[in-house]
C-alpha positions in Angstrom: 106.6 -42.2 -57.9 103.1 -41.8 -59.0 102.1 -45.3 -58.4 103.3 -45.2 -54.8 101.5 -42.0 -53.9 98.2 -43.3 -55.1 98.8 -46.5 -53.1 99.5 -44.6 -50.0 96.3 -42.4 -50.4 94.2 -45.4 -50.9 95.5 -47.0 -47.7 94.9 -43.9 -45.7 91.2 -43.7 -46.8 90.8 -47.3 -45.8 92.2 -46.6 -42.4 89.8 -43.6 -41.8 86.8 -45.7 -42.8 87.9 -48.4 -40.4 88.3 -45.9 -37.6 84.8 -44.5 -38.3 83.3 -48.0 -38.1 85.0 -48.6 -34.8 83.7 -45.3 -33.2 79.9 -46.0 -33.9 77.1 -43.5 -34.8 77.7 -39.7 -34.4 76.1 -37.5 -31.7 73.7 -36.0 -34.2 72.2 -39.3 -35.1 71.8 -40.1 -31.4 69.9 -36.9 -30.7 67.6 -37.4 -33.6 66.8 -40.9 -32.4 66.0 -39.7 -28.9 63.7 -37.1 -30.3 61.8 -39.6 -32.3 61.4 -41.9 -29.2 60.1 -38.9 -27.1 57.5 -38.0 -29.7 56.3 -41.6 -29.8 56.0 -41.7 -26.0 54.0 -38.4 -25.9 51.7 -39.4 -28.7 50.9 -42.7 -26.9 50.2 -40.9 -23.6 47.9 -38.3 -25.2 46.0 -41.0 -27.1 45.7 -43.0 -23.9 44.5 -40.0 -21.8 42.0 -39.0 -24.4 40.6 -42.5 -24.6 40.3 -42.7 -20.8 38.7 -39.1 -20.5 36.0 -39.8 -23.0 34.4 -42.6 -20.9 34.6 -40.3 -17.8 32.9 -37.4 -19.6 30.3 -39.8 -21.0 29.7 -41.2 -17.5 29.3 -37.7 -16.1 26.8 -36.7 -18.7 24.9 -40.0 -18.1 24.7 -39.2 -14.4 23.5 -35.6 -14.9 20.1 -34.9 -13.3 17.2 -34.2 -15.6 15.3 -31.0 -14.6 12.3 -29.2 -16.1 13.1 -25.7 -17.3 11.0 -22.8 -18.6 11.8 -19.8 -20.6 9.5 -17.2 -19.2 9.7 -14.4 -21.7 8.2 -11.0 -20.8 4.4 -10.4 -20.2 2.5 -7.2 -19.6 0.4 -7.7 -16.4 -1.9 -5.5 -14.4 -0.2 -4.3 -11.3 -2.2 -5.2 -8.2 -1.8 -5.2 -4.4 -3.8 -7.3 -2.0 -4.5 -5.7 1.4 -6.9 -6.1 4.3 -8.5 -3.6 6.6 -11.6 -2.3 8.4 -14.8 -0.9 7.0 -15.8 2.5 8.3 -17.8 5.6 7.6 -16.0 7.9 5.2 -17.0 10.9 7.4 -18.0 9.6 10.9 -19.9 12.4 12.7 -20.1 12.1 16.5 -23.2 13.7 18.0 -23.5 14.7 21.7 -25.1 17.3 24.0 -24.6 20.9 22.8 -26.5 22.5 25.6 -26.6 22.2 29.4 -28.4 18.8 29.2 -31.0 17.3 31.3 -33.4 14.4 31.3 -34.1 12.7 27.9 -37.8 12.7 27.3 -37.9 11.0 23.9 -35.5 9.4 21.3 -36.9 9.8 17.8 -34.4 7.8 15.7 -32.6 4.4 15.9 -29.5 3.0 14.4 -29.9 2.4 10.7 -32.3 5.4 10.3 -31.7 8.1 7.6 -31.9 11.6 8.9 -31.8 15.1 7.5 -29.6 18.0 8.5 -31.1 19.7 11.6 -33.6 16.8 12.3 -34.2 16.3 16.0 -32.7 13.0 17.2 -33.7 13.2 20.9 -35.7 15.6 23.1 -34.5 16.7 26.5 -36.9 17.9 29.2 -37.3 21.7 29.1 -39.9 22.4 31.8 -37.6 24.6 33.8 -36.4 26.4 30.8 -39.9 27.0 29.6 -40.8 28.8 32.9 -37.7 30.9 32.6 -38.6 31.9 29.1 -42.1 32.9 30.2 -40.7 34.9 33.1 -38.3 36.8 30.8 -41.1 37.4 28.3 -43.1 39.1 31.0 -40.0 41.2 31.9 -39.8 42.3 28.4 -43.4 43.5 28.5 -42.7 45.4 31.7 -39.7 47.2 30.2 -41.6 48.0 27.1 -44.4 49.6 29.2 -41.8 51.6 31.1 -40.3 52.8 27.8 -43.7 53.9 26.5 -44.4 55.8 29.7 -41.0 57.6 29.5 -41.6 58.5 25.9 -45.1 59.9 26.8 -43.7 62.1 29.6 -41.1 63.5 27.2 -43.6 64.3 24.6 -45.9 66.2 27.0 -42.9 68.1 28.4 -41.8 69.2 25.0 -45.2 70.9 24.4 -44.8 72.8 27.6 -41.2 74.0 27.3 -42.3 76.7 24.8 -44.5 78.3 27.5 -41.7 78.3 30.0 -43.4 75.8 32.4 -40.5 73.3 32.0 -36.8 74.1 31.9 -34.3 72.7 29.4 -32.7 70.8 32.3 -36.0 68.9 32.9 -36.2 68.0 29.3 -32.7 66.6 29.3 -33.6 64.5 32.4 -36.7 63.2 30.7 -34.7 62.3 27.5 -32.2 60.3 29.6 -35.0 58.5 31.4 -36.6 57.6 28.0 -33.3 56.3 26.6 -32.6 54.2 29.7 -36.1 52.6 29.5 -35.5 51.8 25.8 -32.1 50.2 26.7 -33.8 48.1 29.4 -36.2 46.9 26.7 -33.3 45.8 24.5 -31.6 44.0 27.4 -34.8 42.2 28.3 -35.3 41.1 24.7 -31.7 39.8 24.4 -32.1 37.8 27.6 -35.2 36.3 26.3 -33.5 35.3 23.1 -30.7 33.7 25.0 -33.1 31.6 27.0 -34.9 30.5 23.9 -31.6 29.6 22.2 -30.5 27.6 25.2 -33.8 25.8 25.3 -33.5 25.0 21.6 -30.0 23.5 22.2 -31.5 21.0 24.7 -32.7 19.0 21.7 -30.1 16.8 20.1 -30.1 17.4 16.4 -28.3 15.9 13.3 -25.4 18.2 12.2 -25.6 16.7 8.6 -27.8 14.4 6.6 -26.8 10.8 6.7 -27.1 7.3 8.2 -27.3 6.8 11.9 -24.7 4.2 12.8 -25.1 4.0 16.6 -27.4 5.2 19.3 -26.2 5.4 22.9 -29.1 7.1 24.7 -32.4 6.0 26.1 -35.5 7.9 27.4 -35.1 8.8 31.1 -31.3 9.1 30.8 -29.7 12.2 32.3 -27.3 13.7 29.8 -24.8 16.6 29.9 -21.9 17.9 27.9 -19.7 15.3 29.5 -21.9 12.4 28.5 -19.8 11.8 25.3 -21.2 10.6 22.0 -24.9 9.8 21.9 -25.2 9.2 18.2 -22.8 8.5 15.3 -23.8 9.5 11.8 -22.2 8.5 8.5 -22.5 11.7 6.4 -24.6 11.1 3.3 -24.2 7.3 4.0 -20.7 7.3 2.4 -18.5 4.4 3.5 -14.9 3.4 3.0 -12.4 0.6 3.6 -9.1 1.5 5.4 -6.7 -0.8 3.6 -3.3 -1.2 5.4 -0.3 -1.3 3.0 3.4 -1.6 3.4 5.6 1.4 2.7 6.6 0.0 -0.7 3.1 -0.8 -1.8 1.7 2.5 -0.6 4.3 4.3 -2.7 2.9 2.5 -5.8 -0.7 3.7 -5.2 -2.2 6.9 -6.5 -5.5 8.7 -5.7 -8.1 7.4 -8.1 -6.7 3.9 -8.5 -9.6 1.4 -8.7 -10.1 -1.3 -6.0 -12.2 -4.4 -5.6 -13.4 -5.0 -2.0 -14.8 -8.2 -0.6 -16.2 -8.0 2.9 -15.5 -11.0 5.2 -18.4 -13.4 5.4 -19.9 -12.6 2.1 -19.3 -13.5 -1.5 -20.1 -10.0 -2.7 -17.6 -7.7 -4.3 -17.8 -3.9 -4.4 -16.0 -1.6 -6.7 -14.4 1.5 -5.2 -11.5 3.9 -5.7 -8.7 5.2 -3.6 -9.7 8.7 -2.4 -6.9 9.4 0.1 -3.5 8.0 0.9 -2.1 8.3 4.4 0.5 11.2 4.7 2.3 9.3 7.5 3.5 5.8 8.2 2.8 4.1 11.5 6.3 3.8 13.1 5.4 0.6 14.9 3.8 -1.5 12.1 5.6 0.4 9.2 2.3 0.5 7.4 0.1 3.3 5.9 -3.6 3.4 5.1 -5.2 3.7 1.7 -8.8 4.9 2.1 -11.1 3.3 -0.5 -14.4 5.1 -1.1 -17.4 2.8 -1.4 -21.1 3.3 -2.2 -23.6 2.6 0.5 -24.8 -1.0 0.7 -26.4 -2.9 3.6 -23.7 -5.6 3.2 -21.1 -3.0 4.1 -21.1 -2.6 7.8 -18.7 -0.2 9.5 -16.4 -1.9 11.9 -16.4 -5.1 9.8 -13.3 -6.5 8.1 -12.6 -6.8 4.4 -10.0 -7.7 1.8 -9.2 -5.5 -1.2 -7.3 -5.9 -4.5 -6.0 -2.5 -5.5 -4.9 -2.0 -9.1 -1.9 0.3 -9.8 -1.3 0.3 -13.6 0.6 -2.2 -15.8 4.1 -3.6 -15.8 6.1 -5.7 -18.2 8.2 -8.4 -16.6 8.9 -12.2 -16.7 6.3 -14.3 -15.0 7.3 -17.5 -13.1 5.3 -20.1 -11.2 5.8 -20.3 -7.5 7.7 -23.6 -7.8 10.6 -21.9 -9.6 11.2 -19.3 -7.0 13.3 -20.2 -3.9 14.3 -18.1 -0.9 16.7 -18.2 2.0 18.3 -15.7 4.4 19.8 -13.8 1.4 16.4 -13.3 -0.3 14.6 -14.8 -3.3 16.5 -16.5 -6.1 16.2 -19.0 -9.0 18.5 -21.5 -10.7 19.4 -20.6 -14.3 20.8 -23.2 -16.7 23.7 -21.9 -18.7 25.0 -22.8 -22.2 27.2 -25.6 -20.7 24.1 -27.0 -19.0 25.4 -26.1 -15.5 23.0 -24.3 -13.1 23.9 -21.0 -11.5 22.1 -19.2 -8.8 20.5 -15.9 -9.8 19.1 -13.4 -7.2 15.8 -11.8 -8.1 13.3 -9.3 -6.9 9.7 -10.4 -7.0 6.6 -8.2 -7.6 2.9 -8.8 -7.9 1.3 -12.2 -7.6 -1.0 -12.8 -10.6 -3.2 -15.6 -11.8 -0.4 -16.6 -14.2 2.4 -16.6 -11.6 4.7 -14.2 -9.8 6.2 -11.2 -11.6 10.0 -10.9 -11.5 11.0 -7.2 -11.3 14.8 -7.6 -11.2 17.3 -10.4 -12.0 15.9 -11.9 -15.2 15.6 -10.7 -18.8 13.0 -13.4 -19.8 15.2 -15.4 -22.2 17.0 -17.5 -19.6 16.3 -21.2 -19.0 15.0 -21.3 -15.5 14.7 -24.4 -13.4 10.9 -24.9 -12.9 11.0 -27.6 -10.3 13.4 -29.5 -8.1 15.6 -26.4 -7.5 15.9 -27.3 -3.9 17.9 -30.4 -4.8 20.5 -28.5 -6.8 23.7 -26.7 -6.0 25.5 -24.0 -8.1 27.7 -25.6 -10.7 25.7 -28.9 -11.0 25.4 -30.2 -14.5 21.8 -31.1 -15.5 19.8 -32.3 -18.5 17.3 -29.4 -19.1 13.9 -30.5 -20.4 11.2 -28.1 -21.4 7.9 -28.3 -19.5 6.3 -30.2 -22.3 9.1 -32.9 -22.2 11.3 -31.9 -25.1 15.0 -31.3 -24.6 15.8 -27.6 -24.0 18.7 -26.3 -26.1 20.9 -23.4 -24.9 19.4 -19.9 -25.0 19.9 -18.0 -28.2 22.8 -15.6 -28.2 22.0 -11.9 -28.4 23.0 -10.4 -31.7 
């Protein structure tokens, strides 16, 4: 019994093994195999793509344009504004006829003469006025004689009133006559003074001391209050330049700011200071006037033209050369090279133009790599090879800590 059972068990195991061999590998083995194959395929594709991308990137770097960059930093510069304008008298005094006028007999000064206050500039004929003054002087003498006679009669009558020869009514009449005579004297004297004052106003005199700028009258000319300006005087010879500034530049100025003035046609420079800023802006030109006080000098001729450099304090800002700054319809801008060596457009606001370059008021910190030249050939996003102005390769800017 035992021997048979064992024989049957051994035969069954052999049959199962035979069936397994006939069925082939199990599903688990198949899935594992497929997974290994997929991993091999993906690994080959990744290696191939990496190998193919490396030459492309290398080719792109090789074709990148070399550009010169500069790191401007921040510099303290003297703020200045350049302007132009006309030279003029600081206080231009027009002189005309103050009296009734007449024929000019003599002109005593010419343009360029220095005069004192009250000095006679031109003499007007006064022959008629002289006769009127003489006539009125005689009238004064007549009225004074009448007043003396009236006083004498009153004095005699007062001596007789005590004896009853003259009534009080007569005395009152004599007093009134004396008072009227004295009033006539005062009227005659006032009229004489008026004639003399009118005659004195015939002469054209200087209202203030200063330099005669123009003369518009000649001997023999008939003048009147409607003749206009006959002389122009610069009070005390003080001159000025009327510098025209834009609204923004005018707002930066202050009274007392120094200025350097150069008249057109000369190499001379004169130092002055702003003594007045225009309280209004011209609505047409959108400009205002800064008046620069100047000392007298023969080279400064009122009516001439000049340029001025006005200094308005200091400012700290990056300074760039003109070649680095571009502009279009949207305003001024520069190209900045980033850490990936790609250029990006950066809008800026420019300030004063100095001997070192142009101050950048907004848009830059000073530690950026700014394209110095050839910015017009770049587009945002272009990859470049940045080179410092001296020729060395420019590394990425230091990161802020």
